[in-house]
N, C-alpha and C positions, 0 to 999 in steps of 0.2 A: 686291850689298852686303847683308850681314845682321849682326845682333848677337845675342849671347846674354845672357840675364838670368836670374839665379837668384832665386826668390821664395819666401816663406813666406806661404801664404794662410790668412786667418782668415775662414771662411764664416759666414753668419748674423749678421753685425755689424749694428748699428743704422744705420750709414751706410757708404758706399763711399769709400775713401780710400787713398792711398799713405801709410803710417804711418812710413816711414823705415827705417833699417837695423836688422836683427836679426842680429847676427853678420856673416856674409858674404852674407846674403840681404836682399832688399828685402821688407819686410813690407807686405802688401796686404790690406786689409779689404774684403770684399764682402758685400752684404746677402743675396745668393742662398744658398739652402741647398746642402749638398754632395750633392745628389741629381740623378740623371739628367744630369749634366754642367752643371747650371745655374751652379754656382760657377766652373767652368772657363771658361765662356763670358763670365761677368761679369769675370773676371780679364783675359781677352784684350781685352775692350772697354775696360776701365779703362786698361790699359797702352797700348793703341793710341791712345786719346784723349790721354794724357800725352805720347806721342811724336809725335803728328801723323800717324799712319798709319791705314789701314783695319783694322778688327778682324780681317779675314781674313788680314792680313799678320802676325798674331801667332799662333803655334801652340805648343802644349805638346809638348816632345820627350821629357821624362821626368817621372814623377810624376803621371800622370793621376788616380790614386785616392789620392794622398797630399797632405798640406799643403805639403810641399817640392816645388817644381816647377822645371824648367828650361824657359825659353821661348826660341824663336828668332823674331826679328823681322826681316822683310824690309823693305828700303827705309830702313834706319837703320844708320849706322856705329856701331861699338862705343863710340866716345868719347861719342856722344849718349846711349847706354844707360847708360854709366858715370856721366854727369852726372845722370841721373835718380836714381841711387843716392845721390848726395851732396846731394840737396835736402831 
């Protein structure tokens, strides 16, 4: 079981948060800079915490170097990921 989630990442924010929808993507703010994969790791941790899975269960499938990313989350069904987008 796995789910897909499309996100727009805002690195270097003053606080980490899921900021809601931005078009068809979930806007995610992380304090880590977009250097050496730090922001990517922070996004995975934040999404994992919100969905109740381990950070290693969240991986970036597209957009490693772009703000728009697609994540695949193991151990979560798509309806739970979709519910995250509506909060």
